[in-house]
N, C-alpha and C positions, 0 to 999 in steps of 0.2 A: 339590597337595592343597589343597582349600578350607579356609581358617581360619575356625572358628566364632567367635561372639561370646564363648562361654565360654573359648575358647583365648586370645582377645585379653585378656579380663579376667584370666586366670591369669598371662599374661606381664606385664601391668601390675602385678598384686599382687606378683609375684616381684621386680620392679624397685624396689619401695618399700623404704626403709631406715628403721627405727625405732631411735632411740637410747634405751637404758635406763640410768638413772643412779641408783645406790644411794648416798644420803647418810647411811647408817647404818653403824655399825661391826661389828654382830654378824651373823656368817654363820649362816645357817640359822634365824634367828629371824623375828619378825613382818614387819618392813619388807622384809628380804631375800626372804622367801617370797612376799609379795604382788607385789613387782616381778617375781619369777620367773614367777608365774602370769600377770601382765599380759603379759609377754614371750611366754609360750607362746601366749596368745590372739592376739597379733599374728602370730606365726609360723604359726598355724593358717590364716591368710588367704593365706599364701605370702610374707609380708614377711620381710625379713632383719632380725635384731636384733643390734645391736652394744652391748655393755654396758661400763659404767665403774663401778668401785667407788671412790668418792672417798677413803675411808680407806686405800686401798692405792696411791694415786698418790704420786709424788714431791712434794717441797715445792711449795706454792702458797699464794697469799694471796687475799683479797678484792680489790676495786677499790682501786688505789693513787692514784687521782685524778690521773693524769698528763695527762689530756685529749688523749692521742694519738689516740683514736678520734674526736675532734672535727675532725680534719684531713680534707679532702676525699678524699685518697688512701687513708685508712684507715677511711672511713665504714662503720660497721657491723661493725668488726673491732677487738677488744681487742688492743693491741700489746704488752701485757705477756706475756713468754714464760716459762712455767713449767709445772707439772704439769697445770694446767687447760687449757692451749692446745689439746691434741688433743680434749678434750671439747667446747670451744666451736666448734672447726672442724667436728667431726662433727655437732653440732646444726645448725650453719648450712647444712649440705648434706643434712640429713635430710628425711624426710617426716612425722615425728612424734616426740614425746619423752615418755618415761615417767620421772618423777622421784619417788623415794620417800625419806622421812625420818621418823625418830621425832621425837617432841616432847620436848625437854629444857628443863625449867624454864620452860614456857610459850612456847617458841619452837621452830622447827626447828633442826637442828644447825648448828654453826659451819661445817661443810663445805658444807652446803646454802647457807647465807648467802653464802659466798665465791663459789660458782657463780652464785647468783642476782644478786649485785651486778654481776658481770662480764657476765652474760648480758643484763641490762637496760640497764646504763649505756652499753654499746657502741652501742645503738640509740636512745638519748635525744639529741635534737638541741638542746633548749632553744629551739626555734622554734615559735611559736604556731600557725602555719599547718600545719606538718608536724612535729609533736613526735616522731615515730618515723621512722627511716630504714630500718627493716626492710622490704625489698621482697618478701620471701618468707616470709610467716607460715606456721607449721606448728602442728598441733594438739598440745596438751599434756595429759597425764594426771598430776596431782599427787596422790600418795598420802601420807597421814600416819598414823602409828600413835601411840597414846597410852595411857598408864596410866589417864588420866581417861576420862570418858564421851565418847560420840560427839559430843555437842552442846557440849562445853566450850570449843572454840576456833573457833567459827563466824566471829566477827569477824576473827580473825587470818587464817583461810583465805580469807575473802571478799576481804580486802585483797590477798593473794597472787594470787587468781584475777583480780581486776580489772587488776592490773599486768601479769600474764602475758598476759592477753587483749590488752592494748594494745601490748605490745612484742615478744611472741613469737608468740602465736597463740591460737585458741579453746581455753579451758582447762576441763577437767573435774576436780573435786576428789572424792577418795574417802577416807573416814576409817574406820579401825579403832580403836575405843576400848576401854577397860577390858581392855587386853591382858595376857596372862600374861608376866611378866618372867623368872621362873626356873622350872626344872622342879621344884625342891624348896626351898621357902622355909624349911624347918626347918633347913637346913644353914648358914644365916647366923647371925651372932652376935646380931642384934637381932630383937626381936619386931615383926613388920610388922602392927601393930594398926589401921592406917588402912583396911584392907580385908580381905576374907576370901579367903585364897589358894585355898580349895576352890571358891569361887564362880568365881574367875578360871580355875581349871583346867577346871571344867565348861564355862564359856563357850568356852574355847580348843578344847575337844573337840567342841562342838556348833555354835557360831555362827561361829567362825573358818573352818571349811571352807566355809561358805556365802559368807563374805567372799572367800575365795580364788577361788571360782567367779565371783563378781561382778567381781573384778579381771581374771580371764581374759576375761570378756565385754567389759569396758571396753577391754582391750588389743586385742581383735579389732575393736571399733568404731573405735578410734583409727586402726588400720592401714588402715581402709577409707574414711576421710574424705578 
């Protein structure tokens, strides 16, 4: 039976593997939801998605500066063996990566930073001619959620984008800002007077579903690159 071009494309899509990494702790909330939607988008193209939740992994650290990855036989491979090792191995063999993190105190989470340090440093050579030894770049979708507005951390995210572009692959950044943090702010002991909980709730009900749709679309685009 003759194989059509669409059959060939379908087989190619089904062979693609996307790694989704949740660097946030809260199941069912903003970051988790957007990663899930981006993953669904990738799956809609026929790609396989393998997911890791960093807050549920066994003990791990950021880069320990052992410089083992600077030896020729370990080039491009972090030799520190811990809970992040399966994540790094999976990303290295993937066709694309979705990473999501909430913003804590003006930065992405410590769990994200641990992965980021290990992911970047293993490919950094300190050689001016070939500063990166990653011979297999893959596209990245970086998702950040924040209680602040969408434009609050553009410099931070631009720095992450530039570094990921250089050492992992072409990176798209998506931000969901002014997020809802609690279902009912009145059940806390403090008065949250820095913002209006009702406005946040309304945004969560109207704008956040649109952001979920956008995450879905970005996930599908990632899987087709």
